[in-house]
N, C-alpha and C positions, 0 to 999 in steps of 0.2 A: 368298713373299717373307719372309725370316728378317730379323731387324734386329740388324746390328752394331753397335759404336759409332757411328761414321761415318753409317750410314745414320739412325740416332736423331736427330740433328742436325735432319735435315727434319722429322720428325715432331714436334721440339719446338716449331719455328717453328710448326707451325700451331696448337699447344697453346692460346694466348690466343682464339684462333677456336675451337677447339672448346670449352672454357669455357664461352664467348657461347651456346652450341648448347647447353647442358645434359650435356654430356658429363659421365661420372662420378656421376652416383647425385642430382646438383643439378640439378633443374628446375622451372619456373615451372608452375602449375599448368593440367593439360592434358596438358603432353609427357611424350612416353615417357622415363624414366631410362634413361640408358645406362651398362652396367657393363665398365670395358676391362681387361681377363685378359691378362697378360703369360706366357704358357710357354714350356717350352724342350722340343724334338721328343729327349728318350731316353725310353725305357717308365719308364711313373711312371701310378700310379693316375688321375691328371688327365685323362689322354689319354681314358680310359673315359670321364668327365665329358663331355668336348667330343664323342665321338666318340658318345655317345648322344645328345647335346643334353638334360642332363638339366636345367642350369639355364633351358634356354631354355623348359624345360614348368612348369618349377617357379615362374618367372620371366614369365609371358607378357607382362606389360606393362612387362616391360623388354627392352630391348637389348642383347645381350650379345656383345661384340666381343672376338675372341680372336684377338692378335696374338703370333707367333712370335718371340722372341729367343736372338741365337746363346751369351748369357752371362750371369751376373749382373751386370758391371761396367755392360753396355747396356742392362740393366735398371734400377739406380740412375741411371741416365743421364736415362733416362725418368721414373724419380721424380721427381727433384728439377726436371722442367722441367714437372712437374704433367700428365703425358701418360696413365698407367694408375692403375690403382684397385688391384688384386690382382695379384699375382705369384709365381708359382714360382721360386725363388732357394736356391742353397748357402748353408750355413753362415757360408763364410768371406765372399762378398762383403756377408752380411747384416751380421757384425760388424764389416768396416767401414763399411758405409752408416752404421752407429750411433755412428760418430767422426770427430771433426774431420778434414777439414776439410767432410767431406760433413753429417751428422748430419742422415741423410733421416728424418722424422717418420714412421716407418712401425712397426708393431707385428708379433711374431711371432703366428701366430694356430694353425699346426699345423704338427708335422712329418711331412711325408710320405715319408721312408726314411730308414734310416740307409745312410751309402754305404758301399759293399761293394768286389769287383773289377770293376766297372762301370766306374772311373774306373783308369786303370793307367800308367804308366810305361813304353815301350816304345821299344827302338832296332832301328836297320833291322839286318838278320841281316848284310848285308856289310858294316857300320859294326867287326866284331870287337869290339865292346863286351859286357865278361860281368856287369860290376857295375858300381854307382853311383859306384863312384871312376875309370874308364874315362870318365867324362862330363866329365874337365877337357881344355880345349882343344876341347871338340866343340861343335855347335849344336841346344840343347834347346828346341821351342819349347810353347807353352800358352798357355790365354786369360789373359790377366794380370788379378789380381784375381775369378779364380776358384777353385772348390773344388780343381780341379785344378794349379793355379797354389801356392797353400796348401800342396797335398800335394805339389808338386815340390819347394819351401822346404825342406820337413820331411823328403822325402828324402833330399835334400843335406848337411840339416845332418845327420841321422842316419848317412851314410854318409863325414862328416867331410871334405868337399868344401866349399869355401868359393865363393859361387853366382858370384863373380865372373871365378874361374876356367870359367866355362860361359858360353859365347854364349845367354843366354837371349832368345828369339825370341817376340812377343807376336802371335798368331794364332788366330781364333776355328776353331772344327772342322772347318769344309768347309777354311778356308784350309790347316790343318794338312794335309788329306789332301789335295790341291793339292799343298804344297811336298814332300811326304814321294812323293809321285809322281814328280817332277819330279826326287827328290836333293837335294834345298834343305837337308834336315834332317838331323840322323843320328839323330834319336830326338823324343817328344813325352809329356808327358803330360794326356792328355785321355779323354774318357766317350764310351761308346758313343751313337749306333751306328759312329759315325767310329774308336773304338779297336778295333769288330772285325775292322774292313778292314786296320789297320795291322800287327793281329797276324798277319796271313795271311802273311805275310813280315818279321814283326820278334819280335823276343826279348821278353818281360815281363821287368824289372828288380823291380818292386814294385807292389805296388798299395794302394788305398786300406781294404782290410781288414786287410793286415797294417801299414798305416802306424796303423791305429783302435787296435791292439792293444797296438801302441807307445807309445799315448798321443798320440795326432795324428787324433781323429775327425775326419769331416766329415759332414756331415746336407742332408735339402733340405727347406726348408719352405714355406708356404703365407704369406707377407708382405702386410699391406694398410695403406693408407695411415689415418693416427690418424682424419681426419676423415671419411673417406669410412667407416670401421667405425664410428661414431657417431653418422652419421646414415642410415648403413641395414644396422639388425641385422635385418632382414628378409633381403637379401642374402647375409650374412654366414652366418646360422642355416642356409639353404639349401644355400651352398656346402659346410659343415660335416657336414651332412647327406650331401651327395653324395660327398666325399671319403672319409669313415669308413665309407660303404657299399662305395664302390670298393678301399679297402685291406683289409675283409673278406673281399671277392670275391676279391682274389689270392690269399688263405689258400686260400677254400673252391673255388675255382672259377679257377684262374690260365689255363686254357684259356682260358674267354671274355674275359677282361681282354686276353692275349696278340693275340689275332683285330680286338679294338678297335684296340689297339695297332698292331698290323702297318699296320691300313688308314691310320693317321695319321703313322708315318713309313716305309709305303711299304718295310715289310721284311716277311720270309713271316712267318709265326704262329710256326715252328719259331725263329729268329732271336728274335722280340719275346720269345717266355718264356723263352728260353737268357738274355735281358739281364734277363729282370723277376726272375731268380734270382738275381741277382746281386746285390742288395742288401737289407737288411731293413726290413719292414713292421711298425709298430705303430698299432693302431687307438687312437680316442680315451683309451679306459680304460685301454689301459697305455701312455697318453702320459702320463697322469696321476701316474705312479710318481714316486720320489723320486730315479729317475736322470734326468728329464727334466723337463716341466711342476712336477709336484705339485701342489696345489693352493693355494687362494688362501690358506687358512692355512697350508699346510705349504709354502710354495716348494720344488720340488726344484733340482735341480745345473745346468738348463740354462742358467740365466744366469751362472753360472760359467765352464761350458763355452764361452760365447760371450767373455766376457772374456777367457781364456785366448787362444782365438782370435786376438783383437785385439790382446794382448801379445805375439803371435808375431809378427803383423803390422806391428807399431810396431818390434820389433828387423830387420825386414826393412825398416823405413822404408816402409811400404805405407802409414801412416795420421801422421799429427800426433803425437796423443797418446792415451790411453786415458780414459776416463772412470770414474766411480765405478762399482760395483757396482752402486749403484740406478738406473744411467742401463738397465743392461740389463735389471735385474729388471721394472721399467717399460716394457719393450718386448715385455716376453709379456703374451700372452692364452692363459688356459688352454681351452683346447677343451672345450664341457658337451656333451653329448646333448641337441640337443632346447635 
């Protein structure tokens, strides 16, 4: 079962009980610690870690719980309820999570990928729409507060289209696919694997690679609760070692990663390989470049990128206000080797 923003409320209702049982790395003497990971079912290095049981092998005295989520918005809701410790999340919901009213106490601990054409704006062939301006008066879906939602708003701005002139529908990816098949929507901005289904009888108007080139990049991060980070350095070290190795393997043996991803998302190895190729992967050494994290002594541009994303969200009335750059700088934890 994947958790949407609605179903995550059930999880939150149980959060106090889970905390009392030692969930989330805090436990009394003799009890096994638990690590609660929120992931998303798209082609990514973390699915190799999950498929191979890498964390389970590295942390035999921990219980590792992997929970699938539909979008970053539902992940933020789960963080607010104290229901998860680590998560795979996009840069837009992460930036929003650091702003009022959410102000989630988490930190970005690594960059999993730079999103390319694995996220795109697609319209139905039957709609007759040929460009973004043709979306006026049409119904377009996206998971709100996600990287796809951010990119949809950026695409409308780039095309000179007032979002108020388009009927924007908040749907999770699987619901987007169902609405598309029923003919309820004219278009959608969404990610793989649902994107690949829509493209079979749809036209792609733009994608996140093109928007990144135009100054609106989107990224995928791992974030972790600050208190969990401080209390569990061993878990974080094992996680970072596993994901860094997986990112490197995408570059050297993508077929092996694709086989693992295919098992996790229920796609063919060929489809998984195609999806992996749609993003850009940087290992931790590359992430410490000035363009991204930089170093503790010489911070990179990533905090500025996150704040710029937050400023855009504010212009679209998706956050209440944007904090100082120092807030985004303190929310970054430079990934290290070991």
